[in-house]
All heavy atoms as TSV, in Angstrom:
chain	resi	resn	atom	element	x	y	z
A	1	MET	N	N	7.444	1.938	-7.125
A	1	MET	CA	C	7.446	3.384	-6.876
A	1	MET	C	C	6.418	3.705	-5.795
A	1	MET	O	O	5.270	3.303	-5.877
A	1	MET	CB	C	7.112	4.120	-8.176
A	1	MET	CG	C	7.195	5.594	-8.059
A	1	MET	SD	S	7.156	6.315	-9.715
A	1	MET	CE	C	6.173	7.722	-9.406
A	2	GLN	N	N	6.847	4.418	-4.781
A	2	GLN	CA	C	5.969	4.771	-3.683
A	2	GLN	C	C	5.223	6.058	-3.965
A	2	GLN	O	O	5.739	6.959	-4.616
A	2	GLN	CB	C	6.788	4.960	-2.410
A	2	GLN	CG	C	6.714	3.816	-1.474
A	2	GLN	CD	C	7.410	4.148	-0.155
A	2	GLN	OE1	O	8.127	5.133	-0.042
A	2	GLN	NE2	N	7.197	3.314	0.820
A	3	ASP	N	N	3.987	6.107	-3.477
A	3	ASP	CA	C	3.178	7.311	-3.586
A	3	ASP	C	C	2.742	7.668	-2.164
A	3	ASP	O	O	1.712	7.212	-1.697
A	3	ASP	CB	C	1.965	7.053	-4.492
A	3	ASP	CG	C	1.222	8.327	-4.842
A	3	ASP	OD1	O	1.707	9.430	-4.516
A	3	ASP	OD2	O	0.146	8.215	-5.436
A	4	PRO	N	N	3.558	8.445	-1.462
A	4	PRO	CA	C	3.289	8.691	-0.050
A	4	PRO	C	C	1.973	9.426	0.190
A	4	PRO	O	O	1.523	10.219	-0.641
A	4	PRO	CB	C	4.476	9.528	0.411
A	4	PRO	CG	C	5.052	10.115	-0.822
A	4	PRO	CD	C	4.730	9.169	-1.935
A	5	LEU	N	N	1.377	9.124	1.337
A	5	LEU	CA	C	0.185	9.835	1.793
A	5	LEU	C	C	0.631	10.977	2.685
A	5	LEU	O	O	1.447	10.786	3.592
A	5	LEU	CB	C	-0.739	8.892	2.570
A	5	LEU	CG	C	-1.314	7.727	1.786
A	5	LEU	CD1	C	-2.162	6.848	2.712
A	5	LEU	CD2	C	-2.136	8.208	0.621
A	6	LEU	N	N	0.097	12.153	2.420
A	6	LEU	CA	C	0.470	13.350	3.166
A	6	LEU	C	C	-0.714	13.852	3.984
A	6	LEU	O	O	-1.844	13.869	3.497
A	6	LEU	CB	C	0.902	14.455	2.209
A	6	LEU	CG	C	2.007	14.126	1.212
A	6	LEU	CD1	C	2.187	15.279	0.238
A	6	LEU	CD2	C	3.300	13.811	1.931
A	7	THR	N	N	-0.442	14.294	5.193
A	7	THR	CA	C	-1.466	14.954	5.996
A	7	THR	C	C	-1.633	16.383	5.469
A	7	THR	O	O	-0.746	16.896	4.760
A	7	THR	CB	C	-1.050	15.018	7.466
A	7	THR	OG1	O	0.113	15.847	7.576
A	7	THR	CG2	C	-0.785	13.629	8.052
A	8	PRO	N	N	-2.735	17.043	5.810
A	8	PRO	CA	C	-2.871	18.450	5.409
A	8	PRO	C	C	-1.684	19.306	5.889
A	8	PRO	O	O	-1.240	20.197	5.172
A	8	PRO	CB	C	-4.179	18.878	6.050
A	8	PRO	CG	C	-4.990	17.616	6.063
A	8	PRO	CD	C	-3.985	16.542	6.395
A	9	ARG	N	N	-1.142	19.003	7.062
A	9	ARG	CA	C	0.013	19.755	7.563
A	9	ARG	C	C	1.228	19.542	6.659
A	9	ARG	O	O	1.957	20.481	6.348
A	9	ARG	CB	C	0.353	19.334	8.985
A	9	ARG	CG	C	1.596	20.050	9.519
A	9	ARG	CD	C	1.852	19.693	10.930
A	9	ARG	NE	N	0.787	20.316	11.711
A	9	ARG	CZ	C	0.821	20.483	13.017
A	9	ARG	NH1	N	1.836	20.035	13.694
A	9	ARG	NH2	N	-0.169	21.072	13.637
A	10	GLU	N	N	1.442	18.296	6.230
A	10	GLU	CA	C	2.562	18.007	5.345
A	10	GLU	C	C	2.370	18.653	3.974
A	10	GLU	O	O	3.340	19.134	3.363
A	10	GLU	CB	C	2.746	16.493	5.207
A	10	GLU	CG	C	3.236	15.849	6.487
A	10	GLU	CD	C	3.175	14.338	6.454
A	10	GLU	OE1	O	2.260	13.770	5.824
A	10	GLU	OE2	O	4.051	13.723	7.078
A	11	VAL	N	N	1.128	18.696	3.487
A	11	VAL	CA	C	0.851	19.393	2.224
A	11	VAL	C	C	1.202	20.871	2.382
A	11	VAL	O	O	1.828	21.472	1.509
A	11	VAL	CB	C	-0.619	19.211	1.788
A	11	VAL	CG1	C	-0.939	20.092	0.588
A	11	VAL	CG2	C	-0.909	17.749	1.480
A	12	HIS	N	N	0.830	21.439	3.510
A	12	HIS	CA	C	1.162	22.845	3.781
A	12	HIS	C	C	2.678	23.049	3.776
A	12	HIS	O	O	3.184	23.988	3.142
A	12	HIS	CB	C	0.586	23.278	5.123
A	12	HIS	CG	C	1.116	24.596	5.598
A	12	HIS	ND1	N	0.818	25.779	4.958
A	12	HIS	CD2	C	1.941	24.921	6.612
A	12	HIS	CE1	C	1.434	26.779	5.584
A	12	HIS	NE2	N	2.129	26.269	6.580
A	13	GLU	N	N	3.407	22.160	4.461
A	13	GLU	CA	C	4.862	22.294	4.541
A	13	GLU	C	C	5.525	22.148	3.172
A	13	GLU	O	O	6.475	22.861	2.861
A	13	GLU	CB	C	5.428	21.256	5.508
A	13	GLU	CG	C	5.053	21.520	6.947
A	13	GLU	CD	C	5.373	20.360	7.878
A	13	GLU	OE1	O	5.862	19.311	7.412
A	13	GLU	OE2	O	5.115	20.512	9.082
A	14	ASP	N	N	5.015	21.226	2.355
A	14	ASP	CA	C	5.643	20.956	1.058
A	14	ASP	C	C	5.185	21.889	-0.062
A	14	ASP	O	O	5.953	22.188	-0.972
A	14	ASP	CB	C	5.372	19.517	0.622
A	14	ASP	CG	C	6.107	18.495	1.480
A	14	ASP	OD1	O	6.900	18.888	2.358
A	14	ASP	OD2	O	5.886	17.290	1.259
A	15	TYR	N	N	3.916	22.333	-0.004
A	15	TYR	CA	C	3.345	23.096	-1.123
A	15	TYR	C	C	2.865	24.495	-0.743
A	15	TYR	O	O	2.573	25.296	-1.630
A	15	TYR	CB	C	2.190	22.323	-1.758
A	15	TYR	CG	C	2.641	21.019	-2.380
A	15	TYR	CD1	C	2.568	19.824	-1.676
A	15	TYR	CD2	C	3.153	20.986	-3.673
A	15	TYR	CE1	C	2.995	18.632	-2.239
A	15	TYR	CE2	C	3.578	19.800	-4.244
A	15	TYR	CZ	C	3.492	18.626	-3.514
A	15	TYR	OH	O	3.920	17.445	-4.072
A	16	GLY	N	N	2.737	24.777	0.545
A	16	GLY	CA	C	2.376	26.121	0.977
A	16	GLY	C	C	0.892	26.418	1.108
A	16	GLY	O	O	0.520	27.519	1.499
A	17	PHE	N	N	0.022	25.459	0.783
A	17	PHE	CA	C	-1.420	25.688	0.940
A	17	PHE	C	C	-1.779	25.511	2.410
A	17	PHE	O	O	-1.442	24.491	3.013
A	17	PHE	CB	C	-2.242	24.695	0.110
A	17	PHE	CG	C	-1.893	24.684	-1.347
A	17	PHE	CD1	C	-1.411	23.544	-1.953
A	17	PHE	CD2	C	-2.046	25.824	-2.111
A	17	PHE	CE1	C	-1.086	23.523	-3.303
A	17	PHE	CE2	C	-1.722	25.824	-3.463
A	17	PHE	CZ	C	-1.241	24.680	-4.052
A	18	SER	N	N	-2.463	26.486	2.998
A	18	SER	CA	C	-2.813	26.368	4.410
A	18	SER	C	C	-3.803	25.228	4.623
A	18	SER	O	O	-4.527	24.832	3.702
A	18	SER	CB	C	-3.409	27.679	4.931
A	18	SER	OG	O	-4.745	27.827	4.487
A	19	GLN	N	N	-3.835	24.717	5.847
A	19	GLN	CA	C	-4.762	23.645	6.180
A	19	GLN	C	C	-6.210	24.112	6.001
A	19	GLN	O	O	-7.060	23.337	5.576
A	19	GLN	CB	C	-4.506	23.151	7.593
A	19	GLN	CG	C	-3.151	22.472	7.718
A	19	GLN	CD	C	-2.873	21.983	9.112
A	19	GLN	OE1	O	-3.614	21.169	9.640
A	19	GLN	NE2	N	-1.797	22.486	9.705
A	20	GLN	N	N	-6.476	25.369	6.301
A	20	GLN	CA	C	-7.827	25.898	6.134
A	20	GLN	C	C	-8.197	25.996	4.657
A	20	GLN	O	O	-9.329	25.709	4.276
A	20	GLN	CB	C	-7.970	27.267	6.805
A	20	GLN	CG	C	-9.383	27.805	6.762
A	20	GLN	CD	C	-10.382	26.883	7.464
A	20	GLN	OE1	O	-10.191	26.524	8.614
A	20	GLN	NE2	N	-11.435	26.491	6.769
A	21	THR	N	N	-7.254	26.395	3.827
A	21	THR	CA	C	-7.505	26.439	2.385
A	21	THR	C	C	-7.838	25.046	1.869
A	21	THR	O	O	-8.788	24.862	1.099
A	21	THR	CB	C	-6.298	27.025	1.635
A	21	THR	OG1	O	-6.136	28.393	2.027
A	21	THR	CG2	C	-6.474	26.949	0.129
A	22	LEU	N	N	-7.057	24.049	2.291
A	22	LEU	CA	C	-7.337	22.668	1.881
A	22	LEU	C	C	-8.730	22.243	2.325
A	22	LEU	O	O	-9.469	21.603	1.572
A	22	LEU	CB	C	-6.276	21.724	2.444
A	22	LEU	CG	C	-4.868	21.894	1.868
A	22	LEU	CD1	C	-3.855	21.126	2.709
A	22	LEU	CD2	C	-4.820	21.444	0.425
A	23	ALA	N	N	-9.110	22.602	3.552
A	23	ALA	CA	C	-10.445	22.262	4.056
A	23	ALA	C	C	-11.527	22.947	3.226
A	23	ALA	O	O	-12.544	22.336	2.889
A	23	ALA	CB	C	-10.568	22.652	5.526
A	24	ASN	N	N	-11.304	24.209	2.880
A	24	ASN	CA	C	-12.274	24.931	2.046
A	24	ASN	C	C	-12.398	24.276	0.678
A	24	ASN	O	O	-13.502	24.150	0.141
A	24	ASN	CB	C	-11.866	26.395	1.880
A	24	ASN	CG	C	-11.996	27.191	3.153
A	24	ASN	OD1	O	-12.660	26.779	4.097
A	24	ASN	ND2	N	-11.332	28.330	3.209
A	25	TRP	N	N	-11.279	23.868	0.101
A	25	TRP	CA	C	-11.308	23.202	-1.200
A	25	TRP	C	C	-12.052	21.877	-1.118
A	25	TRP	O	O	-12.787	21.524	-2.031
A	25	TRP	CB	C	-9.902	22.993	-1.715
A	25	TRP	CG	C	-9.215	24.251	-2.196
A	25	TRP	CD1	C	-9.795	25.464	-2.448
A	25	TRP	CD2	C	-7.832	24.407	-2.475
A	25	TRP	NE1	N	-8.856	26.360	-2.865
A	25	TRP	CE2	C	-7.639	25.744	-2.899
A	25	TRP	CE3	C	-6.746	23.557	-2.413
A	25	TRP	CZ2	C	-6.399	26.238	-3.258
A	25	TRP	CZ3	C	-5.502	24.042	-2.774
A	25	TRP	CH2	C	-5.330	25.366	-3.191
A	26	ARG	N	N	-11.850	21.120	-0.025
A	26	ARG	CA	C	-12.590	19.859	0.130
A	26	ARG	C	C	-14.086	20.138	0.204
A	26	ARG	O	O	-14.892	19.450	-0.414
A	26	ARG	CB	C	-12.134	19.120	1.393
A	26	ARG	CG	C	-10.768	18.501	1.276
A	26	ARG	CD	C	-10.478	17.534	2.415
A	26	ARG	NE	N	-10.602	18.100	3.742
A	26	ARG	CZ	C	-9.627	18.718	4.404
A	26	ARG	NH1	N	-8.433	18.871	3.846
A	26	ARG	NH2	N	-9.829	19.178	5.623
A	27	TRP	N	N	-14.450	21.157	0.956
A	27	TRP	CA	C	-15.864	21.506	1.139
A	27	TRP	C	C	-16.525	21.904	-0.186
A	27	TRP	O	O	-17.642	21.514	-0.480
A	27	TRP	CB	C	-15.984	22.642	2.151
A	27	TRP	CG	C	-17.378	23.119	2.368
A	27	TRP	CD1	C	-17.937	24.267	1.887
A	27	TRP	CD2	C	-18.408	22.462	3.094
A	27	TRP	NE1	N	-19.237	24.368	2.278
A	27	TRP	CE2	C	-19.558	23.266	3.032
A	27	TRP	CE3	C	-18.464	21.265	3.806
A	27	TRP	CZ2	C	-20.753	22.912	3.637
A	27	TRP	CZ3	C	-19.652	20.923	4.414
A	27	TRP	CH2	C	-20.771	21.737	4.324
A	28	THR	N	N	-15.799	22.657	-1.002
A	28	THR	CA	C	-16.367	23.141	-2.264
A	28	THR	C	C	-16.097	22.193	-3.431
A	28	THR	O	O	-16.642	22.385	-4.513
A	28	THR	CB	C	-15.829	24.545	-2.611
A	28	THR	OG1	O	-14.404	24.492	-2.698
A	28	THR	CG2	C	-16.244	25.572	-1.571
A	29	GLY	N	N	-15.224	21.200	-3.224
A	29	GLY	CA	C	-14.958	20.213	-4.263
A	29	GLY	C	C	-14.045	20.700	-5.377
A	29	GLY	O	O	-14.095	20.170	-6.478
A	30	ILE	N	N	-13.204	21.698	-5.086
A	30	ILE	CA	C	-12.364	22.243	-6.156
A	30	ILE	C	C	-10.889	21.900	-6.014
A	30	ILE	O	O	-10.114	22.183	-6.893
A	30	ILE	CB	C	-12.510	23.778	-6.262
A	30	ILE	CG1	C	-12.040	24.463	-4.985
A	30	ILE	CG2	C	-13.933	24.165	-6.608
A	30	ILE	CD1	C	-11.932	25.974	-5.106
A	31	GLY	N	N	-10.499	21.293	-4.920
A	31	GLY	CA	C	-9.089	21.009	-4.684
A	31	GLY	C	C	-8.682	19.634	-5.173
A	31	GLY	O	O	-9.421	18.948	-5.881
A	32	PRO	N	N	-7.487	19.221	-4.773
A	32	PRO	CA	C	-6.988	17.907	-5.164
A	32	PRO	C	C	-7.788	16.787	-4.508
A	32	PRO	O	O	-8.381	16.978	-3.443
A	32	PRO	CB	C	-5.537	17.916	-4.674
A	32	PRO	CG	C	-5.457	18.986	-3.652
A	32	PRO	CD	C	-6.518	19.972	-3.966
A	33	ASP	N	N	-7.788	15.622	-5.155
A	33	ASP	CA	C	-8.439	14.452	-4.578
A	33	ASP	C	C	-7.793	14.115	-3.244
A	33	ASP	O	O	-6.596	14.340	-3.047
A	33	ASP	CB	C	-8.313	13.246	-5.517
A	33	ASP	CG	C	-9.084	13.433	-6.812
A	33	ASP	OD1	O	-9.982	14.292	-6.853
A	33	ASP	OD2	O	-8.776	12.710	-7.766
A	34	TYR	N	N	-8.592	13.575	-2.334
A	34	TYR	CA	C	-8.087	13.235	-1.006
A	34	TYR	C	C	-8.699	11.923	-0.534
A	34	TYR	O	O	-9.641	11.410	-1.119
A	34	TYR	CB	C	-8.377	14.356	-0.003
A	34	TYR	CG	C	-9.847	14.625	0.212
A	34	TYR	CD1	C	-10.536	14.017	1.259
A	34	TYR	CD2	C	-10.550	15.488	-0.612
A	34	TYR	CE1	C	-11.883	14.267	1.463
A	34	TYR	CE2	C	-11.888	15.744	-0.415
A	34	TYR	CZ	C	-12.547	15.134	0.624
A	34	TYR	OH	O	-13.879	15.367	0.828
A	35	ILE	N	N	-8.136	11.398	0.535
A	35	ILE	CA	C	-8.608	10.164	1.145
A	35	ILE	C	C	-9.102	10.508	2.543
A	35	ILE	O	O	-8.398	11.177	3.308
A	35	ILE	CB	C	-7.458	9.139	1.252
A	35	ILE	CG1	C	-6.941	8.797	-0.135
A	35	ILE	CG2	C	-7.897	7.896	2.023
A	35	ILE	CD1	C	-5.608	8.087	-0.118
A	36	LYS	N	N	-10.304	10.049	2.874
A	36	LYS	CA	C	-10.825	10.227	4.227
A	36	LYS	C	C	-10.695	8.885	4.931
A	36	LYS	O	O	-11.405	7.943	4.611
A	36	LYS	CB	C	-12.264	10.706	4.194
A	36	LYS	CG	C	-12.765	11.109	5.549
A	36	LYS	CD	C	-13.999	11.962	5.451
A	36	LYS	CE	C	-14.344	12.477	6.833
A	36	LYS	NZ	N	-15.492	13.340	6.797
A	37	GLN	N	N	-9.758	8.790	5.867
A	37	GLN	CA	C	-9.424	7.519	6.489
A	37	GLN	C	C	-10.415	7.083	7.558
A	37	GLN	O	O	-10.516	5.906	7.843
A	37	GLN	CB	C	-8.021	7.571	7.084
A	37	GLN	CG	C	-6.946	7.682	6.024
A	37	GLN	CD	C	-5.565	7.613	6.617
A	37	GLN	OE1	O	-5.230	8.358	7.525
A	37	GLN	NE2	N	-4.751	6.705	6.095
A	38	THR	N	N	-11.096	8.035	8.180
A	38	THR	CA	C	-12.089	7.710	9.195
A	38	THR	C	C	-13.344	8.517	8.925
A	38	THR	O	O	-13.274	9.637	8.432
A	38	THR	CB	C	-11.565	8.019	10.614
A	38	THR	OG1	O	-11.131	9.383	10.664
A	38	THR	CG2	C	-10.393	7.122	10.988
A	39	PRO	N	N	-14.522	7.962	9.230
A	39	PRO	CA	C	-15.772	8.664	8.936
A	39	PRO	C	C	-16.022	9.828	9.895
A	39	PRO	O	O	-15.380	9.951	10.934
A	39	PRO	CB	C	-16.824	7.574	9.110
A	39	PRO	CG	C	-16.221	6.622	10.091
A	39	PRO	CD	C	-14.737	6.652	9.830
A	40	GLY	N	N	-16.980	10.648	9.520
A	40	GLY	CA	C	-17.409	11.739	10.384
A	40	GLY	C	C	-16.719	13.050	10.096
A	40	GLY	O	O	-15.776	13.131	9.314
A	41	LYS	N	N	-17.227	14.072	10.775
A	41	LYS	CA	C	-16.728	15.429	10.551
A	41	LYS	C	C	-15.246	15.566	10.876
A	41	LYS	O	O	-14.521	16.292	10.213
A	41	LYS	CB	C	-17.539	16.404	11.402
A	41	LYS	CG	C	-17.204	17.850	11.177
A	41	LYS	CD	C	-18.083	18.753	12.000
A	41	LYS	CE	C	-17.718	20.197	11.778
A	41	LYS	NZ	N	-18.520	21.087	12.609
A	42	GLY	N	N	-14.787	14.865	11.901
A	42	GLY	CA	C	-13.396	14.973	12.316
A	42	GLY	C	C	-12.510	13.894	11.728
A	42	GLY	O	O	-11.443	13.613	12.254
A	43	GLY	N	N	-12.941	13.278	10.616
A	43	GLY	CA	C	-12.193	12.173	10.021
A	43	GLY	C	C	-10.804	12.588	9.562
A	43	GLY	O	O	-10.588	13.718	9.154
A	44	ARG	N	N	-9.893	11.668	9.632
A	44	ARG	CA	C	-8.520	11.933	9.204
A	44	ARG	C	C	-8.438	11.999	7.685
A	44	ARG	O	O	-8.948	11.127	6.993
A	44	ARG	CB	C	-7.589	10.860	9.723
A	44	ARG	CG	C	-7.418	10.931	11.208
A	44	ARG	CD	C	-6.377	9.957	11.674
A	44	ARG	NE	N	-6.243	10.076	13.115
A	44	ARG	CZ	C	-5.785	9.128	13.883
A	44	ARG	NH1	N	-5.395	7.983	13.355
A	44	ARG	NH2	N	-5.693	9.307	15.178
A	45	ILE	N	N	-7.766	13.038	7.214
A	45	ILE	CA	C	-7.642	13.304	5.785
A	45	ILE	C	C	-6.190	13.088	5.369
A	45	ILE	O	O	-5.260	13.518	6.056
A	45	ILE	CB	C	-8.047	14.763	5.464
A	45	ILE	CG1	C	-9.480	15.043	5.889
A	45	ILE	CG2	C	-7.814	15.098	3.994
A	45	ILE	CD1	C	-10.520	14.278	5.152
A	46	LYS	N	N	-6.000	12.455	4.215
A	46	LYS	CA	C	-4.677	12.299	3.630
A	46	LYS	C	C	-4.773	12.609	2.141
A	46	LYS	O	O	-5.830	12.466	1.527
A	46	LYS	CB	C	-4.151	10.865	3.802
A	46	LYS	CG	C	-3.954	10.425	5.244
A	46	LYS	CD	C	-2.700	10.996	5.827
A	46	LYS	CE	C	-2.470	10.592	7.264
A	46	LYS	NZ	N	-1.733	9.391	7.474
A	47	TYR	N	N	-3.661	13.031	1.594
A	47	TYR	CA	C	-3.553	13.314	0.164
A	47	TYR	C	C	-2.433	12.469	-0.414
A	47	TYR	O	O	-1.347	12.398	0.167
A	47	TYR	CB	C	-3.201	14.792	-0.071
A	47	TYR	CG	C	-4.274	15.758	0.326
A	47	TYR	CD1	C	-4.342	16.253	1.612
A	47	TYR	CD2	C	-5.211	16.192	-0.603
A	47	TYR	CE1	C	-5.332	17.150	1.983
A	47	TYR	CE2	C	-6.196	17.092	-0.247
A	47	TYR	CZ	C	-6.255	17.567	1.043
A	47	TYR	OH	O	-7.223	18.462	1.403
A	48	ARG	N	N	-2.666	11.852	-1.559
A	48	ARG	CA	C	-1.573	11.193	-2.268
A	48	ARG	C	C	-0.745	12.290	-2.936
A	48	ARG	O	O	-1.286	13.232	-3.513
A	48	ARG	CB	C	-2.112	10.263	-3.354
A	48	ARG	CG	C	-2.822	9.062	-2.832
A	48	ARG	CD	C	-3.181	8.117	-3.976
A	48	ARG	NE	N	-4.127	7.120	-3.548
A	48	ARG	CZ	C	-3.809	6.041	-2.844
A	48	ARG	NH1	N	-2.556	5.827	-2.514
A	48	ARG	NH2	N	-4.740	5.185	-2.474
A	49	ARG	N	N	0.570	12.156	-2.833
A	49	ARG	CA	C	1.427	13.159	-3.471
A	49	ARG	C	C	1.120	13.250	-4.966
A	49	ARG	O	O	1.091	14.331	-5.543
A	49	ARG	CB	C	2.910	12.831	-3.248
A	49	ARG	CG	C	3.823	13.915	-3.805
A	49	ARG	CD	C	5.265	13.709	-3.467
A	49	ARG	NE	N	5.559	13.737	-2.048
A	49	ARG	CZ	C	5.747	14.851	-1.335
A	49	ARG	NH1	N	5.640	16.033	-1.906
A	49	ARG	NH2	N	6.028	14.790	-0.053
A	50	SER	N	N	0.847	12.110	-5.603
A	50	SER	CA	C	0.540	12.109	-7.032
A	50	SER	C	C	-0.744	12.895	-7.327
A	50	SER	O	O	-0.852	13.533	-8.367
A	50	SER	CB	C	0.424	10.687	-7.562
A	50	SER	OG	O	-0.648	10.003	-6.942
A	51	ALA	N	N	-1.713	12.867	-6.405
A	51	ALA	CA	C	-2.956	13.617	-6.607
A	51	ALA	C	C	-2.701	15.116	-6.526
A	51	ALA	O	O	-3.277	15.891	-7.302
A	51	ALA	CB	C	-4.008	13.198	-5.581
A	52	ILE	N	N	-1.831	15.518	-5.609
A	52	ILE	CA	C	-1.474	16.943	-5.501
A	52	ILE	C	C	-0.766	17.389	-6.781
A	52	ILE	O	O	-1.099	18.426	-7.362
A	52	ILE	CB	C	-0.543	17.185	-4.291
A	52	ILE	CG1	C	-1.217	16.772	-2.992
A	52	ILE	CG2	C	-0.068	18.632	-4.247
A	52	ILE	CD1	C	-2.160	17.746	-2.397
A	53	GLU	N	N	0.202	16.592	-7.223
A	53	GLU	CA	C	0.966	16.936	-8.426
A	53	GLU	C	C	0.059	16.996	-9.658
A	53	GLU	O	O	0.175	17.912	-10.476
A	53	GLU	CB	C	2.104	15.937	-8.649
A	53	GLU	CG	C	3.172	15.962	-7.560
A	53	GLU	CD	C	4.012	17.226	-7.552
A	53	GLU	OE1	O	4.143	17.866	-8.609
A	53	GLU	OE2	O	4.536	17.568	-6.476
A	54	ALA	N	N	-0.853	16.027	-9.797
A	54	ALA	CA	C	-1.776	16.018	-10.942
A	54	ALA	C	C	-2.694	17.232	-10.902
A	54	ALA	O	O	-2.959	17.865	-11.937
A	54	ALA	CB	C	-2.596	14.729	-10.950
A	55	TRP	N	N	-3.168	17.581	-9.717
A	55	TRP	CA	C	-4.055	18.742	-9.575
A	55	TRP	C	C	-3.302	20.022	-9.943
A	55	TRP	O	O	-3.837	20.876	-10.655
A	55	TRP	CB	C	-4.599	18.811	-8.147
A	55	TRP	CG	C	-5.552	19.936	-7.940
A	55	TRP	CD1	C	-6.870	19.979	-8.273
A	55	TRP	CD2	C	-5.250	21.201	-7.354
A	55	TRP	NE1	N	-7.406	21.199	-7.924
A	55	TRP	CE2	C	-6.420	21.964	-7.353
A	55	TRP	CE3	C	-4.094	21.754	-6.819
A	55	TRP	CZ2	C	-6.472	23.250	-6.844
A	55	TRP	CZ3	C	-4.145	23.037	-6.314
A	55	TRP	CH2	C	-5.330	23.771	-6.337
A	56	LEU	N	N	-2.055	20.132	-9.494
A	56	LEU	CA	C	-1.262	21.308	-9.837
A	56	LEU	C	C	-1.040	21.400	-11.343
A	56	LEU	O	O	-1.132	22.490	-11.921
A	56	LEU	CB	C	0.086	21.271	-9.109
A	56	LEU	CG	C	0.039	21.583	-7.619
A	56	LEU	CD1	C	1.383	21.283	-6.978
A	56	LEU	CD2	C	-0.372	23.023	-7.378
A	57	CYS	N	N	-0.767	20.278	-11.977
A	57	CYS	CA	C	-0.591	20.277	-13.440
A	57	CYS	C	C	-1.864	20.743	-14.140
A	57	CYS	O	O	-1.803	21.496	-15.113
A	57	CYS	CB	C	-0.198	18.887	-13.924
A	57	CYS	SG	S	1.514	18.474	-13.564
A	58	ALA	N	N	-3.008	20.312	-13.634
A	58	ALA	CA	C	-4.284	20.698	-14.237
A	58	ALA	C	C	-4.567	22.192	-14.048
A	58	ALA	O	O	-5.315	22.783	-14.828
A	58	ALA	CB	C	-5.425	19.873	-13.641
A	59	GLN	N	N	-3.965	22.810	-13.030
A	59	GLN	CA	C	-4.178	24.232	-12.765
A	59	GLN	C	C	-3.207	25.119	-13.530
A	59	GLN	O	O	-3.359	26.333	-13.557
A	59	GLN	CB	C	-4.026	24.528	-11.260
A	59	GLN	CG	C	-4.899	23.701	-10.352
A	59	GLN	CD	C	-6.337	23.650	-10.778
A	59	GLN	OE1	O	-6.976	24.687	-10.960
A	59	GLN	NE2	N	-6.864	22.460	-10.958
A	60	THR	N	N	-2.197	24.528	-14.135
A	60	THR	CA	C	-1.175	25.276	-14.846
A	60	THR	C	C	-1.752	25.932	-16.094
A	60	THR	O	O	-2.448	25.290	-16.870
A	60	THR	CB	C	0.004	24.363	-15.229
A	60	THR	OG1	O	0.518	23.776	-14.039
A	60	THR	CG2	C	1.091	25.133	-15.948
A	61	VAL	N	N	-1.460	27.198	-16.260
A	61	VAL	CA	C	-1.930	27.954	-17.426
A	61	VAL	C	C	-0.725	28.261	-18.303
A	61	VAL	O	O	0.286	28.788	-17.819
A	61	VAL	CB	C	-2.617	29.268	-16.984
A	61	VAL	CG1	C	-3.051	30.078	-18.191
A	61	VAL	CG2	C	-3.799	28.961	-16.077
A	62	LYS	N	N	-0.822	27.939	-19.576
A	62	LYS	CA	C	0.258	28.241	-20.510
A	62	LYS	C	C	0.186	29.710	-20.922
A	62	LYS	O	O	-0.870	30.320	-20.871
A	62	LYS	CB	C	0.139	27.352	-21.750
A	62	LYS	CG	C	0.441	25.901	-21.474
A	62	LYS	CD	C	0.497	25.131	-22.760
A	62	LYS	CE	C	0.908	23.707	-22.467
A	62	LYS	NZ	N	1.194	22.984	-23.690
A	63	ALA	N	N	1.303	30.225	-21.364
A	63	ALA	CA	C	1.332	31.602	-21.858
A	63	ALA	C	C	0.288	31.745	-22.958
A	63	ALA	O	O	0.133	30.884	-23.812
A	63	ALA	CB	C	2.715	31.930	-22.397
A	64	GLY	N	N	-0.446	32.823	-22.936
A	64	GLY	CA	C	-1.508	33.037	-23.902
A	64	GLY	C	C	-2.866	32.686	-23.330
A	64	GLY	O	O	-3.895	32.858	-23.981
A	65	GLY	N	N	-2.896	32.128	-22.103
A	65	GLY	CA	C	-4.148	31.898	-21.406
A	65	GLY	C	C	-4.781	30.538	-21.617
A	65	GLY	O	O	-5.804	30.254	-21.048
A	66	ALA	N	N	-4.193	29.656	-22.408
A	66	ALA	CA	C	-4.783	28.330	-22.628
A	66	ALA	C	C	-4.389	27.406	-21.496
A	66	ALA	O	O	-3.233	27.342	-21.112
A	66	ALA	CB	C	-4.305	27.753	-23.966
A	67	ALA	N	N	-5.363	26.717	-20.935
A	67	ALA	CA	C	-5.080	25.779	-19.850
A	67	ALA	C	C	-4.215	24.636	-20.379
A	67	ALA	O	O	-4.342	24.226	-21.524
A	67	ALA	CB	C	-6.375	25.222	-19.277
A	68	ALA	N	N	-3.340	24.163	-19.521
A	68	ALA	CA	C	-2.424	23.068	-19.908
A	68	ALA	C	C	-3.181	21.783	-20.149
A	68	ALA	O	O	-4.201	21.525	-19.640
A	68	ALA	CB	C	-1.379	22.853	-18.826
């Protein structure tokens, strides 16, 4: 089973989160796990699709207000 790596642009296209939102989440540590492929401020960022899906599941709220 493949777990594709997505660029921030591809995450935006597939899930609707803007690239700036993803960057803000990385900065504050609240978003999905990511991979930094190259060092430094301008390093290339990728997301595993499974990490995005797991993060979304963790954000899901059930009726009545209890976190999933």
